[in-house]
BATI-725500 format. One record per residue (C-alpha): residue number from 1; x, y, z; residue in three letters. Coordinates in Angstrom, 1 decimal, padded with zeros to 4 digits. Layout:
BEGIN
num x y z residu
NUM X Y Z Ala
...
END
This chain:
BEGIN
num x y z residu
1 000.0 -000.2 000.1 Met
2 001.7 003.3 -000.9 Thr
3 002.0 006.1 001.6 Ala
4 -000.9 008.1 000.0 Lys
5 -003.4 005.3 000.3 Ala
6 -002.2 004.6 003.9 Lys
7 -002.9 008.7 004.9 Glu
8 -006.2 008.2 003.2 Ser
9 -007.1 005.5 004.5 Lys
10 -006.1 006.7 007.9 Thr
11 -008.4 009.8 007.5 Lys
12 -011.3 007.7 007.0 Ala
13 -011.0 005.7 009.7 Ala
14 -010.3 008.9 011.8 Ser
15 -013.9 010.4 010.2 Thr
16 -015.9 007.0 010.9 Ala
17 -015.0 007.2 014.7 Ser
18 -015.9 010.9 014.8 Gln
19 -019.4 011.6 016.9 Lys
20 -020.6 015.0 016.6 Leu
21 -021.8 015.8 020.2 Arg
22 -025.0 017.6 020.4 Leu
23 -026.2 019.7 023.1 Gly
24 -030.1 019.6 023.1 Leu
25 -032.0 022.3 025.9 Pro
26 -033.6 020.2 029.2 Lys
27 -037.0 022.0 030.5 Gly
28 -039.0 024.0 029.0 Ser
29 -037.8 024.0 025.3 Leu
30 -037.2 020.0 025.4 Gln
31 -040.6 019.4 023.8 Glu
32 -040.6 021.6 021.0 Ala
33 -037.1 020.8 020.4 Thr
34 -037.7 017.0 020.2 Phe
35 -040.9 018.0 017.7 Lys
36 -038.6 020.1 015.7 Leu
37 -036.5 017.6 015.4 Phe
38 -038.8 015.0 014.2 Ala
39 -040.1 017.1 011.5 Lys
40 -036.5 017.5 010.4 Ala
41 -036.1 014.0 009.7 Gly
42 -034.2 012.7 013.2 Tyr
43 -036.1 010.5 015.9 Arg
44 -035.0 011.5 019.0 Ile
45 -036.1 009.4 022.2 Gln
46 -035.0 009.4 025.9 Val
47 -036.3 008.2 029.1 Gly
48 -038.3 010.3 032.0 Ser
49 -035.0 010.1 034.4 Arg
50 -032.4 010.4 031.8 Ser
51 -030.2 013.0 030.5 Tyr
52 -028.5 011.1 027.4 Tyr
53 -031.0 010.7 024.5 Pro
54 -030.8 008.3 021.5 Thr
55 -031.1 009.9 018.1 Ile
56 -030.9 008.0 015.0 Asp
57 -027.6 008.8 013.8 Asp
58 -025.0 006.8 015.0 Pro
59 -022.7 010.2 013.9 Asp
60 -024.8 011.8 016.7 Ile
61 -024.2 011.9 020.6 Glu
62 -026.9 013.9 022.5 Cys
63 -027.0 015.0 026.2 Ile
64 -029.6 017.1 027.6 Leu
65 -028.7 020.3 029.5 Val
66 -030.7 023.7 031.0 Arg
67 -030.7 026.2 028.1 Ala
68 -029.0 028.5 030.2 Gln
69 -025.8 026.5 030.7 Glu
70 -025.7 025.5 027.2 Met
71 -023.7 028.6 025.7 Ala
72 -020.6 028.2 028.3 Arg
73 -020.4 024.3 027.3 Tyr
74 -020.2 025.4 023.5 Val
75 -017.4 027.6 024.7 Asp
76 -015.7 025.5 026.5 Asp
77 -015.9 022.8 023.9 Gly
78 -017.7 019.9 025.5 Ile
79 -020.5 019.6 022.9 Phe
80 -019.9 020.9 019.5 Asp
81 -023.1 022.3 018.8 Val
82 -026.2 023.0 020.9 Gly
83 -029.6 025.0 021.3 Leu
84 -029.8 027.9 023.2 Thr
85 -032.0 031.3 023.5 Gly
86 -030.1 034.4 022.5 Lys
87 -030.5 036.1 026.1 Asp
88 -028.7 032.7 027.7 Trp
89 -025.8 033.7 025.2 Ile
90 -025.4 036.8 026.2 Leu
91 -025.8 035.9 029.8 Glu
92 -022.9 034.0 029.8 Gln
93 -020.8 036.3 027.0 Asp
94 -020.1 033.0 025.5 Ala
95 -017.6 033.3 022.4 Asp
96 -019.4 030.6 019.8 Val
97 -020.6 030.5 016.5 Val
98 -024.1 031.7 016.0 Glu
99 -025.0 029.2 013.1 Val
100 -028.5 030.0 012.6 Ala
101 -031.6 031.7 014.4 Glu
102 -034.5 028.8 014.9 Leu
103 -038.0 031.2 015.6 Arg
104 -039.3 029.2 018.0 Tyr
105 -040.1 028.4 021.9 Ala
106 -042.0 026.3 024.3 Lys
107 -045.6 027.7 023.4 Gly
108 -045.0 028.3 019.8 Gly
109 -043.0 030.5 017.0 Leu
110 -043.0 033.9 018.3 Thr
111 -039.9 035.1 020.1 Pro
112 -039.8 035.4 024.0 Val
113 -039.3 038.6 025.7 Arg
114 -037.7 039.8 029.0 Trp
115 -039.7 042.1 030.5 Val
116 -039.4 044.7 033.3 Val
117 -042.4 044.6 035.3 Ala
118 -043.9 045.6 038.7 Val
119 -047.2 045.4 040.7 Pro
120 -049.8 047.2 039.3 Glu
121 -050.1 049.8 041.8 Asp
122 -046.4 050.7 041.9 Ser
123 -045.1 054.1 041.3 Pro
124 -042.1 053.2 039.0 Ile
125 -043.1 053.9 035.1 Lys
126 -039.9 053.5 033.3 Ser
127 -036.5 051.7 034.1 Val
128 -035.3 055.3 035.1 Lys
129 -037.2 054.6 038.2 Asp
130 -035.4 051.7 039.2 Leu
131 -032.3 053.7 040.5 Asn
132 -031.5 052.4 044.1 Gly
133 -034.1 049.9 043.6 Lys
134 -033.9 045.7 044.3 Arg
135 -034.4 044.1 041.2 Ile
136 -035.2 039.8 041.1 Ala
137 -034.6 038.0 038.0 Thr
138 -032.3 035.3 036.8 Glu
139 -030.7 037.2 034.0 Leu
140 -028.5 039.0 036.4 Val
141 -025.9 039.5 034.3 Gly
142 -027.6 041.0 031.2 Tyr
143 -029.7 043.2 033.2 Thr
144 -027.0 044.8 035.2 Thr
145 -025.5 045.7 031.9 Lys
146 -028.4 046.7 030.1 Tyr
147 -029.7 049.1 033.2 Leu
148 -026.0 050.3 032.9 Lys
149 -026.6 051.8 029.7 Ser
150 -029.4 053.1 031.3 Lys
151 -027.8 054.9 033.8 Gly
152 -029.5 053.3 036.2 Val
153 -027.9 051.8 039.6 Lys
154 -029.6 049.1 041.0 Ala
155 -029.2 046.2 043.3 Asp
156 -029.9 043.1 040.7 Val
157 -030.5 039.7 042.6 Glu
158 -030.5 036.5 041.4 Phe
159 -033.6 034.8 042.0 Ser
160 -033.6 030.8 042.3 Trp
161 -037.7 030.8 040.8 Gly
162 -041.1 031.9 041.6 Ala
163 -039.9 035.3 040.7 Thr
164 -043.4 036.8 040.1 Glu
165 -044.3 036.6 043.8 Val
166 -041.3 038.6 045.3 Lys
167 -042.8 042.0 044.3 Pro
168 -043.6 044.4 046.2 Pro
169 -042.1 042.5 049.3 Gln
170 -038.6 041.0 048.7 Leu
171 -038.5 043.0 045.4 Ala
172 -039.1 046.2 044.1 Asp
173 -039.5 045.0 040.4 Ala
174 -038.6 041.7 038.4 Ile
175 -037.0 041.2 035.3 Val
176 -038.8 038.3 034.3 Glu
177 -039.1 036.1 030.8 Leu
178 -042.6 035.7 029.2 Thr
179 -044.1 034.5 026.0 Glu
180 -048.0 035.7 026.3 Thr
181 -047.7 038.1 030.0 Gly
182 -050.4 035.7 031.2 Ser
183 -048.3 034.7 034.3 Ser
184 -047.5 038.8 034.8 Leu
185 -051.1 039.5 034.6 Arg
186 -052.6 036.8 037.2 Ala
187 -049.6 037.7 039.3 Asn
188 -051.3 041.7 039.1 Lys
189 -047.7 042.5 037.5 Leu
190 -047.5 045.2 034.7 Arg
191 -045.1 045.5 032.2 Ile
192 -043.0 048.7 032.2 Val
193 -040.3 047.6 029.3 Glu
194 -039.2 045.0 027.4 Val
195 -035.9 044.6 027.8 Met
196 -034.8 042.0 025.3 Leu
197 -036.4 039.7 023.0 Glu
198 -034.6 036.3 022.4 Ser
199 -035.4 033.2 020.2 Thr
200 -033.6 029.9 020.3 Thr
201 -030.0 029.9 018.3 Arg
202 -028.2 027.0 016.9 Ile
203 -024.3 027.5 018.5 Ile
204 -021.5 025.7 017.1 Ala
205 -018.0 025.7 019.1 Asn
206 -015.4 027.2 017.2 Lys
207 -013.3 024.5 017.2 Lys
208 -015.5 022.1 015.8 Ala
209 -016.8 024.9 013.2 Trp
210 -013.1 024.5 011.3 Lys
211 -013.5 020.8 011.7 Asp
212 -015.0 020.1 008.1 Pro
213 -016.6 016.9 008.7 Trp
214 -018.0 018.7 011.6 Lys
215 -019.1 021.8 009.9 Lys
216 -021.0 019.5 007.0 Lys
217 -022.8 017.7 009.7 Lys
218 -023.8 021.1 011.3 Ile
219 -024.9 022.6 008.0 Asp
220 -027.2 019.3 007.2 Asn
221 -028.5 019.6 010.5 Met
222 -029.6 023.5 010.5 Thr
223 -030.9 023.2 006.8 Met
224 -033.3 020.4 008.0 Leu
225 -034.2 022.2 011.4 Leu
226 -035.0 025.6 009.4 Gln
227 -036.9 023.6 006.8 Gly
228 -039.1 022.1 009.2 Ala
229 -039.6 025.4 011.0 Leu
230 -040.6 027.0 007.5 Ala
231 -043.0 024.2 006.9 Ala
232 -044.5 024.9 010.5 Glu
233 -046.9 027.9 009.3 Glu
234 -047.3 026.7 005.5 Lys
235 -049.4 023.9 004.0 Val
236 -049.7 022.2 000.1 Gly
237 -052.8 023.2 -002.0 Leu
238 -053.6 020.4 -004.8 Lys
239 -056.7 020.8 -007.2 Met
240 -057.7 019.9 -010.5 Asn
241 -058.6 022.8 -012.9 Val
242 -060.2 023.3 -016.2 Gln
243 -058.0 025.0 -018.6 Lys
244 -060.5 027.9 -019.5 Ala
245 -060.9 028.7 -016.0 Ser
246 -056.9 028.3 -015.1 Leu
247 -056.1 032.0 -015.8 Lys
248 -058.9 033.2 -012.9 Glu
249 -057.4 030.6 -010.6 Val
250 -054.0 031.1 -010.6 Cys
251 -054.6 034.9 -010.3 Gly
252 -056.3 034.1 -006.4 Leu
253 -053.3 031.4 -005.5 Leu
254 -050.1 033.2 -003.6 Pro
255 -047.0 031.1 -004.0 Ser
256 -043.5 030.6 -003.1 Met
257 -042.7 031.2 -006.9 His
258 -045.6 029.7 -009.5 Ala
259 -047.9 027.0 -009.2 Pro
260 -047.3 023.7 -010.6 Thr
261 -049.1 022.6 -013.5 Ile
262 -049.5 019.2 -014.7 Ser
263 -051.5 017.8 -017.6 His
264 -054.1 015.4 -017.0 Leu
265 -055.7 012.4 -018.9 Ala
266 -058.8 014.7 -020.5 Asp
267 -056.9 017.5 -021.9 Pro
268 -059.3 020.2 -021.1 Asp
269 -058.3 020.0 -017.4 Trp
270 -054.9 020.4 -015.5 Val
271 -053.7 019.4 -011.7 Ser
272 -052.6 022.2 -010.1 Leu
273 -050.5 022.6 -006.5 Glu
274 -049.0 025.4 -004.8 Val
275 -047.2 026.0 -001.2 Ile
276 -049.0 028.5 000.8 Leu
277 -049.4 030.2 004.4 Asp
278 -051.6 028.2 006.0 Glu
279 -053.9 031.3 007.4 Lys
280 -054.8 031.8 004.2 Glu
281 -056.2 028.8 002.8 Ala
282 -059.5 028.7 005.2 Arg
283 -060.6 031.9 002.9 Gly
284 -058.5 030.8 000.0 Leu
285 -060.4 027.2 -000.5 Ile
286 -063.9 028.8 -000.6 Pro
287 -063.0 031.4 -003.6 Arg
288 -060.7 028.2 -005.6 Leu
289 -064.2 026.4 -005.5 Lys
290 -066.4 029.0 -006.8 Arg
291 -064.0 029.6 -009.6 Arg
292 -064.3 025.9 -010.9 Gly
293 -061.5 024.0 -009.0 Ala
294 -062.5 020.6 -007.9 Thr
295 -060.7 017.8 -005.7 Gly
296 -059.3 020.5 -003.8 Ile
297 -056.8 018.6 -001.2 Val
298 -055.2 020.6 002.2 Glu
299 -051.8 018.8 002.9 Tyr
300 -049.4 019.5 005.7 Pro
301 -045.8 019.7 005.1 Leu
302 -042.4 018.4 007.0 Asn
303 -039.8 020.3 005.6 Lys
304 -039.9 023.3 002.8 Val
305 -036.2 024.3 001.6 Ile
306 -036.1 027.2 000.1 Pro
END
């Protein structure tokens, strides 16, 4: 065997033994993350007390950790890649590669917000009024920096949980994570200011990102996850249309590019297929029917890759 052949064999063996170490968020994002991976084509399973999920990709090893800690572990190289919120990247001041934004949270596809909140009857009306006050939050580092940027000096304390119940006895204000604000309203709190909007990010360790095999693996996974997210709010429509009505029907259809038109055995008819936002389908289908479309089928999508 030549030296070049031996080198190629060694590289192939090294690549075959490589694993991509993937950090998955445990807690509020876990269920939504597993569902997203399933739509992307990855099947992940984990026991109720286990922190080591199995995934149907032999090249990937998974560990569950809290999203709050993920950026630090990726920065340190314990994970090659992980999913966490932009808020926790900022909180830990992590030096990582932000590969992509994934706009999903535990309750839907909208960003989560970190807000400054106070009791409904509090005299505090703006962030400036927090000068000298006590604030409870889990996001201590970023909150401290934010207040400093506003010229506000306050006592920012770490909250171990149940942050909404701390004002007014244990804190003058809180900085808390919310999606809908319902928990704040239930605890008779009002929002003074939105401090930060955050979405989930795929982050990579800088050394891992320079490894061609790992980068390709991360890029492929990212493309599939983004495609699965893009499909969340879209559906496909199929229908049969007489050629005489085709122009009129096409005029009603939104599309990513243009509808797909296929010929049928009957030369006077065509089959038409289009992808559109799901929220548009409800109002569109009756209009298509009235314009002569028949056999209309709406179907969900797993992935949409631009």
